[in-house]
C-alpha positions as CSV (number, residue, x, y, z in Angstrom):
1,M,30.3,-46.7,5.8
2,D,30.4,-47.7,2.2
3,I,29.6,-44.1,1.2
4,L,32.6,-42.7,3.1
5,Q,34.8,-45.3,1.4
6,G,33.4,-44.4,-2.0
7,N,31.9,-47.8,-2.9
8,T,28.4,-46.5,-3.8
9,H,27.0,-43.4,-5.5
10,P,25.9,-41.0,-2.7
11,T,22.6,-39.3,-2.7
12,P,22.4,-35.5,-2.3
13,V,21.6,-35.9,1.4
14,D,24.5,-38.4,1.9
15,A,26.9,-36.0,0.0
16,L,25.9,-33.3,2.4
17,K,26.6,-35.6,5.3
18,I,30.1,-36.3,3.9
19,K,30.8,-32.7,3.4
20,L,29.7,-31.8,6.8
21,T,31.6,-34.7,8.4
22,A,34.8,-33.7,6.5
23,S,34.4,-30.0,7.5
24,Q,33.5,-30.7,11.1
25,D,36.9,-29.4,12.3
26,N,36.7,-26.2,10.3
27,F,33.0,-25.4,10.8
28,P,31.8,-26.7,14.2
29,Q,28.8,-24.3,14.3
30,L,27.6,-25.7,10.9
31,F,27.9,-29.3,12.1
32,H,26.1,-28.4,15.3
33,L,23.2,-26.9,13.2
34,Y,23.1,-29.9,11.0
35,S,23.1,-32.4,13.8
36,T,20.6,-30.4,15.9
37,Y,18.0,-29.4,13.2
38,Y,18.5,-31.5,10.0
39,T,18.9,-35.0,11.4
40,P,15.8,-35.1,13.7
41,Y,13.6,-33.3,11.2
42,S,14.9,-35.1,8.1
43,T,11.6,-37.1,7.7
44,Y,9.8,-33.8,7.3
45,I,12.5,-32.0,5.2
46,R,13.1,-34.8,2.7
47,P,9.6,-34.6,1.1
48,L,9.9,-30.8,0.8
49,Q,13.4,-31.2,-0.7
50,R,12.1,-33.8,-3.1
51,A,9.2,-31.5,-4.1
52,F,11.6,-28.6,-4.6
53,L,13.9,-30.7,-6.8
54,L,11.1,-32.1,-8.8
55,S,9.6,-28.7,-9.5
56,Q,13.0,-27.5,-10.5
57,S,13.4,-30.4,-12.8
58,Y,10.0,-29.7,-14.4
59,F,10.9,-26.1,-14.8
60,Y,14.2,-26.9,-16.6
61,Q,12.5,-29.6,-18.7
62,Y,9.3,-27.7,-19.8
63,A,9.4,-24.0,-19.0
64,F,13.1,-23.1,-19.5
65,P,13.3,-24.0,-23.2
66,T,10.4,-21.6,-23.8
67,L,11.7,-18.8,-21.7
68,Y,15.4,-19.1,-22.7
69,P,15.1,-17.0,-25.9
70,I,13.4,-14.2,-23.9
71,Y,16.0,-14.5,-21.2
72,G,18.8,-14.3,-23.7
73,L,17.3,-11.3,-25.5
74,A,16.6,-9.5,-22.3
75,N,20.2,-10.2,-21.0
76,R,21.7,-8.9,-24.2
77,L,19.5,-5.8,-24.2
78,L,20.3,-5.0,-20.6
79,S,24.0,-5.5,-21.0
80,L,23.9,-3.3,-24.2
81,A,21.9,-0.6,-22.4
82,L,24.1,-0.6,-19.3
83,T,27.4,-0.4,-21.2
84,E,26.6,1.6,-24.3
85,Q,24.0,4.1,-23.2
86,P,23.8,4.5,-19.4
87,S,21.7,7.7,-19.7
88,L,19.1,5.9,-21.6
89,M,19.0,3.2,-18.9
90,S,18.7,5.8,-16.2
91,L,15.8,7.4,-18.0
92,A,14.1,4.0,-18.5
93,L,14.5,3.2,-14.8
94,L,13.1,6.6,-13.9
95,A,10.1,6.0,-16.1
96,L,9.6,2.6,-14.6
97,L,9.8,4.0,-11.1
98,L,7.3,6.7,-12.1
99,I,4.9,4.1,-13.5
100,V,5.2,1.8,-10.5
101,S,4.7,4.7,-8.0
102,L,1.7,5.9,-9.9
103,K,0.2,2.4,-9.9
104,V,0.8,2.1,-6.1
105,L,-0.8,5.5,-5.6
106,D,-3.8,4.5,-7.8
107,M,-4.2,1.3,-5.7
108,L,-4.1,3.4,-2.5
109,R,-6.7,5.9,-3.9
110,R,-9.0,3.0,-4.9
111,T,-8.6,1.5,-1.4
112,V,-9.4,4.8,0.3
113,I,-12.4,5.4,-1.9
114,Y,-13.7,1.9,-1.3
115,W,-13.6,2.3,2.5
116,I,-15.1,5.8,2.3
117,S,-18.0,4.5,0.2
118,I,-18.5,1.6,2.6
119,A,-18.6,4.1,5.5
120,I,-21.1,6.3,3.6
121,R,-23.3,3.4,2.8
122,L,-23.2,2.2,6.4
123,A,-24.2,5.7,7.6
124,V,-27.1,5.9,5.1
125,Y,-28.4,2.5,6.1
126,A,-28.0,3.3,9.8
127,M,-29.9,6.6,9.2
128,A,-32.7,4.8,7.3
129,M,-33.0,2.3,10.2
130,I,-33.0,5.1,12.8
131,I,-35.7,7.0,10.9
132,G,-37.7,3.8,10.5
133,V,-37.6,3.0,14.2
134,W,-38.4,6.6,15.0
135,I,-41.5,6.5,12.8
136,Y,-42.5,3.1,14.2
137,Q,-42.2,4.3,17.8
138,R,-43.8,7.8,17.4
139,G,-46.5,7.0,14.8
140,L,-46.9,8.6,11.4
141,E,-48.8,11.8,12.5
142,Q,-46.4,12.6,15.4
143,S,-43.4,11.9,13.2
144,L,-44.7,14.3,10.6
145,E,-45.2,17.0,13.3
146,D,-41.6,16.4,14.5
147,L,-40.4,16.7,11.0
148,G,-42.2,20.0,10.5
149,W,-40.7,21.2,13.8
150,I,-37.2,20.2,12.6
151,V,-37.7,21.9,9.2
152,G,-38.9,25.1,11.0
153,L,-35.9,25.0,13.3
154,F,-33.5,24.8,10.3
155,A,-35.4,27.6,8.5
156,G,-35.3,29.8,11.6
157,L,-31.5,29.1,11.9
158,G,-31.1,30.0,8.3
159,E,-32.9,33.3,8.7
160,Q,-31.0,34.1,11.9
161,G,-27.7,33.3,10.0
162,E,-28.8,35.7,7.2
163,R,-29.5,38.5,9.8
164,V,-26.2,37.9,11.6
165,G,-24.3,37.8,8.3
166,H,-25.9,41.0,7.1
167,A,-25.1,42.8,10.3
168,K,-21.4,41.7,10.1
169,A,-21.2,42.7,6.5
170,T,-22.6,46.2,7.2
171,R,-20.2,46.5,10.1
172,S,-17.2,45.6,8.1
173,A,-18.3,47.9,5.3
174,K,-18.5,50.8,7.8
175,D,-15.1,49.9,9.1
176,A,-13.7,49.9,5.6
177,R,-15.2,53.4,5.0
178,R,-13.5,54.8,8.1
179,I,-10.0,53.9,6.8
180,P,-8.6,56.9,5.0
181,K,-7.9,56.6,1.3
182,G,-4.2,56.8,0.3
183,N,-1.2,57.0,2.6
184,P,-1.0,59.1,5.8
185,K,0.6,62.4,5.5
186,G,4.3,62.5,6.0
187,R,5.0,59.0,5.0
188,R,6.3,57.7,1.9
189,R,5.3,54.5,0.3
190,G,7.6,51.6,1.1
191,G,9.1,53.4,4.0
192,G,9.1,50.3,6.2
193,W,10.4,50.6,9.7
């Protein structure tokens, strides 16, 4: 009650209570939120509020004096660039946007290459394990015979592909020779429909 009468200096939390009590008629929803959420959880909120205020105090005490000249210079340069030369600012923003988008695309490319390389490594290791298990189960001599059969199969498929390809090539060459040279009689070039 002393706080409401003005006898003691109010803390920030008490000042908030006074403001909310005074504005209870104007903002009933705000008072409802305060009484519903802040009051029951004030034991949990106060340490967070204290940590935030202390970190803000440390920032203004130690970091702000160092950063203020940079802030002032950047503020002056931005205001000069925005008011004096807007085309230069738009070019600078375009260049910044280009650089950021290229960096994002580079990160995306690196991520894709990383996952593809992992998939390839996994496939190579799985193939090595499969071949190892196959050799272990079949024995070395039988595995070499199977390998010879597989190599022969691929060699035969390659020879068959050459024969089929040669036949298709000669057929398309014959078809090309059947087409008469030049334009058909009675038609002009570019006649269309």
